[in-house]
N, C-alpha and C positions, 0 to 999 in steps of 0.2 A: 655099110660104112666103108666097103671096098672102094666106092666112087670118090671118098675123101683122101685116098693115098696120094702123096705128092703135093697135097695142098697144105698151107699154113692154117692150122687150127687151133682153137682155144679149148682146153680140157678143163672143165670145172670138176672139182673133187669133193668128196665128203668131208675135207679138211678145209683149212683156210688157204691151201696152196692152189694156184692157178698155173697151168703149164701152157705155154704158147710155143709152136713150132712146126716143122713139117712133119706130116704123118708119114712114117716109113713103112710100117707093117701093122697088121691087126689079126687077131685070132680069138677065140671064145674066151681065152684066160687073161690076156694082156695086150697092150698096144706098145709099138716102138716109135719114138719120135726123134728128130734129130735137130741140131741147131736151136735148141731149147732156151726159152727165156722164162725162168721160173720165179714167180712172184708169190709173196706171202702177204695175203691181204691184211693180216693182222699187224703188218708193219709198215702200212702205208696209210695216208690221211685222205686219199680220195676213194670215191666209191668204185666198185667193180665195173659199172657201165662206163664211166668216166675213163677209168684205166683203159678199157678196151678201145674206146674212141680215140685215145692218145695213142695207143700201140698201133692202130691201123692207120692213123695219120702219119707218126714219126717213125714207124718200123720197130721191130724187135731188136734187143740187145741179148745175144745168146750167151747164157751163163754155163751151159751144159752142151757138150758135143752131141750127146745122145742120152735118152732117158727111156726105160722100160716101166710102163705103169700096169699094175693089176687091174683088171676089168672091175673088180669089187669096189675099188676106190673112185671109179668114174661116175659122175652124176650127169653130165652131158658133154658133148662135144659140137663145137660150131666152127664153120669156116670164118676166119677172120675177116675176109673181105665182104661178108655178108652181114657184118655188125652194122646196125642202122644208126646213124647219126642224127638225132632229133633236131 
C-alpha cells in the first residue's frame, strides 16, 4: 500500500460510505487521507461504478480536509485514475 501514498484513491468500506482523496499515510491500524470527498451511497441515485467514472472525469469535491480511517473498516483501495470506463 506504500506505493499508493500521494495518489488519489477510492476507499470502499464495510458501510455505505466511500472515501475519495489523496492517501497521505498508512500503517497496520489506520490510513490517513487528505482533501477527501466523502460519499454516502445510500443518499445518491446512481451506481457505485457510475459515481467513480463521474468522479474520475469531473474531479473530486472535497468535503473534509483530512480523514483517518481504521483499517478494520476498509474493504478495498483503488487508484481513481485506474478506474475503467466501459
